[in-house]
N, C-alpha and C positions, 0 to 999 in steps of 0.2 A: 327951028321954030317948033317943030313937033314935040321934042323933049320938054320944052317949057310948058306947053299945054298939058301934057301928061302929068307933070309934077303938080300943077295947079289942081287938076281934077283929083289926084290922089289925096292931097291935103284936105279938100272939101269933103271927100268921101270919108276920111278918118274922123273928121269933126262931126259929121252927121251920125256916125255909129256910137259915139260916146254916151249920149243921154239915155239910150235904151238899157243900159246896165246900171243905172242909178237906183238907189234904194233909200226910202225914208221910213217905211212902215213894215214891221214884221209882226204877224199875229198867228196864234194857234188857238184852236178851241176844240172841245170834244167832251165826251162823257166817260166816266169810269163806272163800270158796273160789275156785278157778280157774274162770273163766267157761266155758272150753272143755271141761274134763273133770270138773269138780266136786270136784277134789282139795282137801281142807281146807288152808288156808295158815297156818302157824305164824309168829309174830313180826311180824305186820302191825300197824301203829300205827293206833289209833283215837283221835281227839281229839273229845270231846263237849263242846259249849259251849251254854249256855242263854242266851237273849235274851228281852226283852220283845217282844211281837208288834209294838209300834210302832217298834222299833229296826231298821228295814229296812236301815240302813247297817252293822249289826252292830258298832257302835262302843262299846257298854257291856255287856259280858257280865255276866250274873248269877252264873255259875259256869262252870268249865272243868275237865276231867279228861282225862288221857291214859292209855291202857292198851294192852296188846299181846295179840294172840290167843295161845291156848295151842297145844299140840301137835296138837290136833284141830280147829284153826281157830276155836274158840269164844271168846266173850268175855262177861263179865258186868259190868255197871255198876250200882251201887245207892247211894242216899243214904237215910239214915234220920235225920229231924230229931227232936230230943227234944220240941219243942213243935210242934204242927201250925201250918202256915201256910195262909193263904187262897190257894186255887188261882186264879191270875190267868191271863190270856191270854198264853201265851209259846210259844216254839218252841225246839227243840234242833237244832243243826247237827252233823252227823257228817262228819268228814273222815277218810277211810280211805286209808292210803298204805303202800306197801312201802318200808321203809328201804333195801333193797338196790337199788331201782329197776327190778326185773324186771317189775312190774305198773304199769299206769296208775292214778293216784289217782281216787277217787270221792268225791263230796260229795252229801249228802242233808239236807234239812230236814224235821223232824217237828214238826207243830203240836200243842200240848197245850192242852186246854180241858176244862171240866167236862162237856161234852156228848160227849166222845170215848168210844169203846168201850173204851179202855184204862183209863179212870178208874173206880174203885170208891169210891163214897161210904161204903159200910159199912166198908171197911178203910182208908179215907183214903189210897189208893194209886193210883199211875199206873204200870202194868206193861206193857211191850211185850216179848213173846217173838217169836222168829222174825224179828228185825230183821236179816236176812241181807244180805250183800254178795257179789257175784260180780265179781272183778277180771279185766280183760283185759290181755293183753300188748301 
C-alpha cells in the first residue's frame, strides 16, 4: 500500500510544479543615450532576437523585432501570447546601432530562465526595465 500512496503524491507534486514555468508576456524597456554626456538619443535602431540557449551559432531565431528609440531615447518592446507557453531556456540578443553612423554599435545578450529575477510566475511574465545602452562615438 505504501508504494501506491507514494506514486499518487509524486503525480500531484509534478502537476503543481508545471504552472510556475508558464509565460504569456515578455517585455523590455530602457533608454539609449550618449556615453559621454548622457544625452538621450532619438532614432536609434534596436534589433531584438530570441534564440534557444543551445543555439550558440545564432542560426535559428525564435523571433525577431526591430524598433527605434523615441525623442527621449526610450524604447519599449512587448509580446503578449494568447496562450501561455512553457518557459524554456533561451536568450535575447540586442543589437543597437545608429542608422546615421555617428555612434558605434553595441551588442548584448540577455539570458532568460525561470530562475531569473525578471521572471514572475504569478503574472506569467518576463519583464526587464532599465535595459539601457550608452553609445560611444
